[in-house]
N, C-alpha and C positions, 0 to 999 in steps of 0.2 A: 321856943327856938330849939332846934335839934342840937345834940352834942356835936362839937367840931373836933375831929381827930387831929392830934399833933404828935410830933415825934418825942417820945420819952427818952429813948436811948438808942444809939446807933453804934454798931461794931463793924469794923472793917474785916472782911474775910479774905482779903487779897494779899498775895505775896509780891515783893518788890521785883521789878526788872532792873538789872544793872549789868555793867560790863562783865562779860564772861561768867554770868550767873549759871548755876546748874540747869541742865536741860535734858531731854531725852538723849540717850547715849548715841543714837545714830545721827544726830544733827550737830551742826556747829553752834556753839554758844553765841549769845548776842554780842555784838561789837558796837560800842558807843564811841563815836568820834566827835571832836569839837571842830565845827566849821568856823565859828567866830568865838573869840575869847574876849570877855568883857574889857579888861584893862587895856588890851591892845586895839580892839576893833570898835569899842563902844557898844557892842551888842554881844550877848551870849547866845549861841545857837548850836544845838547838838544834832547829830544824825545817828540813828540806830539801825542796824542791820540784824534781822533775826527772822526765824520762822514764826508763823502765827500761833503755833501751839506751844508757847513759852510761858513759864510762870503761871499765874492765874489766868486761865483761858476757858473758852467754851468750844465744844465740838458741835458741829451741825451734822445732820445725816449724811451730807455730801462728803464728810471725812472718809467714808468708805465708798469705793468706786461704784458700787451697784446702786447707790442712792443719789438723789439729785437735789434735795432741798438744802439750800444754803442759809447761813444765819440771817442775811438781809431779807430773806423771804418770810421770816417769822413775824407775825404781828407783835408789836412791842409789848402788848399786855401779856404775852407768853413768857416774858422775862422776869416775872414776879409771881410770888405765891407764898403760901404758908410753909414755914420751915419745920421739918421733922428731922431732928439731929439724932442719928443712931450712933451711940457711943460703943465703938468696938476697939477701944484703945488697949484692952487686955489681950488682944490678939498677938501671937508671936510672929516673928519674921516669916513671911511667905505663907501665912495661914489664910485660907479663904474665908470670905464673909458669906455665911450660909443663910438659907431661908429662916432657920431657927433664930438667927440674930435679929431678924426683922419682925417676926411674928409678934413680939411684945408691943410693937408700935402699929400693928395692923389696923386698929380702930381709927388711927389718925390719917390713914392713907386715903386721899381723895383726888379728884381731878384737879384740885388747886394746890396740891402738895408738892413741894420741892424737898426731896430726901437727900440729906447730906451725911456722909459717913466720916466719923472722926476716928482715924487710926493712930494718930500721934506722929505720923510721918511728915507732917508739915513742919514740925520742929526739928526734924532730922535733916532737912534740906541741905545738901552739901555734895561735893564730888566724892562720894563714897560708894562702895559696893552695896552697903546696907540700904542707903537711900534709893539707889537706882534700881537694884534687882530684888530686894527682899521685902518689899512692902506687902501688907495684907491687901487682898483684892476681892472684888465682887465676883462671885461664882456665876456661871451661866444660869443655874437654877434660881439663884436669888434675883438675877436680872429679869428672868421670866416672871417671877413672883411680883416684882414691882410693876411690870407692864400689865400683868393680869389685873392689878389693882389700879391701873389707869392713872398713875402719878404724872405730874406735869414735867418733871425734870429730876435729874440725879446728879450728885456731886461727890467729890472725895478730896482729901488733903494730900494727894500724890499726883504725879504727872500723868498717871494712867489708871482709869477706873478698873481695868482688868489686869493690872500689874504688868509684868513683862514676860510671863510664861505662856504656856500653850492655850490657856483659856481666854487670853486677852482679846484676840480677834473676834471670837464668837460673842463674848460679853458685849463688845462694842456693837456688833451686828444686831443683837437682840434689842438693845436700847435704841440705837439710831434707826433701826428698821421700823420701830414703832413711831417714828416721826418726832421724837423728843430731842432736846439738847442735853449735853453733858457738861458739867463744870469740873475742871481738874486744876490741881495746884492750889487748893484752898488753904487757909489758915484757920483752924477751928478749935484752938486750945483755950480760948477765953471761957473760964468757968461760968460766967454769967449766961452763956448760951444754953446751959442746962437748966435754967430757971425761967419759968414763965413762957409765954407765947411769943414767937418771933416771926417776922415777915422778911422774906429775902427779895432783894432787887439785884439782878445781874445785868449789867449794861456792857455788852460787847462793843468794841470799836466797829463802826458801821463801814464795812468793807464789801464792795460789790462782789457777788459770786464767791464768797469765801467759805471754805470748809471749816473754818474756825477763826477765832479772833481773841486777842488779849481782852480782858474784861476787868472792870472794877465791880466787885461783888460785896454787898453789905447786908447785914441783918439789922432790923430795927424793931423796936417795940412802940406801940401806939398808946397814947393816953387821950382821954376826951375831956374837953372843957366846954362850958356853956357860953 
């Protein structure tokens, strides 16, 4: 009988969505309202109003106006792959993530690879100038390097893979123009992620014709039993 894989360990890489949680500075934060209150109505029912690029979310190529592919057009098997965690937590505020930061991981980059950048900004999530404007970010050259290595997807623990500076738009254009998806707003500070092999599953909410969507993203390790 062949070995049967089962889940050995699972880690949640997602951040919470909650009332007035931090978001991109140009947009209104989420608003959570109660339509029904349990003790009064017998049911509890909430309503949330927010943009789709809030907290842990995924960008589709259609996030940029010149591209058309939306998240619901991706085959579902494109939302999983082998994780390569690039630890750039030593970066100072506003420093770019360069090609030289990725080269030590180059042998791991394949068409089944999901590359995640750990900057430490996931733990800084708050309504502060530091969190919003000063995160490390993926440079245009590093984005091109990843695309040249044909990775499946890219993610980061900040709301923008390209930060909030002048490189942001082009970094998005390079990645999304290659037809891949981007995960943003991750939580990557679990030290176990630095040990062993991990697989990533990223499940966006299925919204028709969406440029992006909130997602539950997890990393897991497999074990085999007979």
